C-alpha positions as CSV (number, residue, x, y, z in Angstrom):
1,X,51.8,87.9,105.7
2,X,49.8,88.2,108.9
3,X,47.9,91.3,110.0
4,X,50.7,92.6,112.2
5,X,53.1,92.7,109.2
6,X,50.5,94.4,107.0
7,X,49.9,97.0,109.7
8,X,53.6,97.8,110.0
9,X,54.1,98.1,106.3
10,X,51.0,100.4,106.1
11,X,52.4,102.6,108.9
12,X,55.8,102.9,107.3
13,X,54.2,103.9,104.0
14,X,52.1,106.6,105.7
15,X,55.2,108.0,107.4
16,X,57.1,108.0,104.1
17,X,54.2,109.8,102.4
18,X,54.2,112.4,105.1
19,X,57.9,113.0,105.0
20,X,58.3,113.2,101.2
21,X,55.0,114.5,99.9
22,X,53.2,116.5,102.6
23,X,56.0,118.1,104.6
24,X,57.1,121.4,103.0
25,X,60.7,121.9,102.2
26,X,62.7,124.8,100.9
27,X,64.7,123.7,97.9
28,X,68.1,125.2,97.3
29,X,68.6,124.0,93.7
30,X,66.2,123.9,90.8
31,X,66.2,120.0,90.7
32,X,65.0,119.9,94.3
33,X,61.8,121.5,93.2
34,X,60.9,118.5,91.0
35,X,58.6,116.1,92.9
36,X,60.1,112.6,92.9
37,X,63.5,113.6,91.6
38,X,65.5,111.6,94.1
39,X,63.5,108.5,93.2
40,X,64.1,109.0,89.5
41,X,67.8,109.8,90.1
42,X,68.2,106.6,92.2
43,X,66.4,104.5,89.5
44,X,68.6,105.9,86.7
45,X,71.7,105.4,88.8
46,X,70.7,101.8,89.6
47,X,70.1,101.1,85.9
48,X,73.4,102.6,84.8
49,X,75.2,100.6,87.5
50,X,73.7,97.4,86.3
51,X,74.6,98.2,82.7
52,X,78.1,99.1,83.7
53,X,78.5,95.9,85.8
54,X,77.2,93.7,83.0
55,X,79.6,95.3,80.5
56,X,82.5,94.7,82.8
57,X,81.5,91.1,83.3
58,X,81.3,90.6,79.6
59,X,84.7,92.2,79.0
60,X,86.5,90.3,81.8
61,X,84.6,87.0,82.1
62,X,83.2,86.2,78.7
63,X,84.9,83.4,76.8
64,X,84.2,81.9,73.4
65,X,82.4,78.6,73.2
66,X,85.6,76.7,72.3
67,X,87.7,78.3,75.0
68,X,88.4,75.0,76.7
69,X,88.5,72.8,73.6
70,X,90.7,74.7,71.2
71,X,90.4,73.8,67.5
72,X,92.6,70.9,66.4
73,X,93.1,69.4,69.9
74,X,92.1,65.8,70.6
75,X,90.5,65.6,74.0
76,X,89.4,62.0,73.8
77,X,91.0,59.7,76.3
């Protein structure tokens, strides 16, 4: 990364810190009072989505080792 890219990333991080940590907000619900709750909620949702997608893949796509060569078949030509 060159110096220009590092400066841009640093400025974006500063803006995000100002928006989420320094700027006061008035929560409407109790979970909005917890610092970092949206981040944790997004992380948990992402992990659950990966687990759900993996289980769907195993259910619909997984085949046994002898799926293409059934027992008792002679595949030699």
